[in-house]
C-alpha positions as a Markdown table, in Angstrom:
| # | Residue | x | y | z |
|---|---|---|---|---|
| 1 | Unk | 0.1 | 0.0 | 0.0 |
| 2 | Unk | 1.1 | 3.6 | -0.9 |
| 3 | Unk | 2.4 | 5.7 | 1.8 |
| 4 | Unk | 1.6 | 9.4 | 1.9 |
| 5 | Unk | 4.1 | 12.2 | 2.5 |
| 6 | Unk | 3.0 | 13.0 | 6.0 |
| 7 | Unk | 3.9 | 9.3 | 6.9 |
| 8 | Unk | 6.9 | 9.3 | 5.2 |
| 9 | Unk | 7.9 | 12.7 | 6.5 |
| 10 | Unk | 7.1 | 11.4 | 9.9 |
| 11 | Unk | 9.1 | 8.3 | 9.5 |
| 12 | Unk | 12.1 | 10.6 | 8.4 |
| 13 | Unk | 11.9 | 12.6 | 11.3 |
| 14 | Unk | 14.4 | 10.5 | 13.2 |
| 15 | Unk | 16.9 | 10.2 | 10.6 |
| 16 | Unk | 18.5 | 13.4 | 11.9 |
| 17 | Unk | 22.1 | 13.3 | 12.5 |
| 18 | Unk | 23.4 | 14.5 | 16.1 |
| 19 | Unk | 26.7 | 16.3 | 17.0 |
| 20 | Unk | 29.4 | 14.2 | 18.6 |
| 21 | Unk | 30.0 | 14.9 | 22.0 |
| 22 | Unk | 33.3 | 15.8 | 23.0 |
| 23 | Unk | 35.1 | 16.5 | 26.4 |
| 24 | Unk | 38.5 | 17.4 | 27.5 |
| 25 | Unk | 40.8 | 15.0 | 28.7 |
| 26 | Unk | 43.3 | 15.6 | 31.5 |
| 27 | Unk | 46.0 | 15.7 | 29.2 |
| 28 | Unk | 44.2 | 18.7 | 27.4 |
| 29 | Unk | 43.1 | 16.8 | 24.1 |
| 30 | Unk | 39.6 | 16.4 | 23.3 |
| 31 | Unk | 38.0 | 13.0 | 23.2 |
| 32 | Unk | 34.7 | 11.5 | 22.6 |
| 33 | Unk | 32.9 | 11.0 | 25.7 |
| 34 | Unk | 32.8 | 7.7 | 27.4 |
| 35 | Unk | 36.0 | 6.7 | 25.3 |
| 36 | Unk | 39.6 | 6.4 | 26.0 |
| 37 | Unk | 41.9 | 9.5 | 25.0 |
| 38 | Unk | 43.7 | 8.4 | 21.6 |
| 39 | Unk | 46.3 | 10.8 | 22.9 |
| 40 | Unk | 47.5 | 9.6 | 26.2 |
| 41 | Unk | 45.4 | 6.4 | 26.7 |
| 42 | Unk | 43.1 | 7.3 | 29.8 |
| 43 | Unk | 39.7 | 6.8 | 30.7 |
| 44 | Unk | 38.2 | 7.6 | 33.8 |
| 45 | Unk | 41.4 | 8.8 | 35.3 |
| 46 | Unk | 43.1 | 5.3 | 34.7 |
| 47 | Unk | 45.4 | 4.4 | 31.8 |
| 48 | Unk | 43.9 | 1.9 | 29.9 |
| 49 | Unk | 45.5 | 2.0 | 26.5 |
| 50 | Unk | 49.2 | 1.7 | 26.5 |
| 51 | Unk | 50.1 | 4.3 | 23.6 |
| 52 | Unk | 53.8 | 3.6 | 23.4 |
| 53 | Unk | 53.2 | 0.0 | 22.8 |
| 54 | Unk | 50.5 | 0.8 | 20.3 |
| 55 | Unk | 52.7 | 3.2 | 18.5 |
| 56 | Unk | 55.5 | 0.4 | 18.4 |
| 57 | Unk | 53.4 | -2.0 | 17.0 |
| 58 | Unk | 51.9 | 0.4 | 14.5 |
| 59 | Unk | 55.4 | 1.2 | 13.1 |
| 60 | Unk | 56.4 | -2.6 | 13.0 |
| 61 | Unk | 53.2 | -3.4 | 11.0 |
| 62 | Unk | 53.8 | -0.7 | 8.6 |
| 63 | Unk | 57.6 | -1.7 | 8.2 |
| 64 | Unk | 56.6 | -5.2 | 7.5 |
| 65 | Unk | 53.8 | -4.1 | 5.0 |
| 66 | Unk | 56.7 | -1.9 | 3.1 |
| 67 | Unk | 59.1 | -5.0 | 2.8 |
| 68 | Unk | 56.2 | -7.2 | 1.7 |
| 69 | Unk | 55.3 | -4.8 | -1.1 |
| 70 | Unk | 59.0 | -4.3 | -1.9 |
| 71 | Unk | 59.5 | -8.1 | -2.3 |
| 72 | Unk | 56.5 | -8.5 | -4.2 |
| 73 | Unk | 57.6 | -5.6 | -6.7 |
| 74 | Unk | 54.3 | -3.6 | -5.9 |
| 75 | Unk | 56.3 | -0.7 | -4.0 |
| 76 | Unk | 56.1 | 2.4 | -5.3 |
| 77 | Unk | 59.0 | 4.0 | -3.3 |
| 78 | Unk | 59.7 | 7.7 | -3.9 |
| 79 | Unk | 63.3 | 8.3 | -4.7 |
| 80 | Unk | 64.5 | 11.3 | -2.8 |
| 81 | Unk | 67.1 | 13.7 | -4.5 |
| 82 | Unk | 70.4 | 12.7 | -2.5 |
| 83 | Unk | 72.6 | 14.0 | -5.0 |
| 84 | Unk | 70.7 | 17.6 | -5.6 |
| 85 | Unk | 72.8 | 20.3 | -6.3 |
| 86 | Unk | 73.9 | 22.5 | -3.3 |
| 87 | Unk | 73.2 | 26.1 | -3.6 |
């Protein structure tokens, strides 16, 4: 059965997007409410995410990806101008 415009509008009235609620962390960064801070890893005054270990893991993963791409011949490395003329 066909829906009229009023019923369609009433259904769509709940489709509006709401703003993201942010608050300040102890470190001063903005963070999403009820989530750990991505900068320092604290939530509710306690450290729940080891940010240093996370950074090391991400660097290790990126390095592994680069070596795999290089070995497979898919890497597009940027050659820096090491022999650039000095001015």
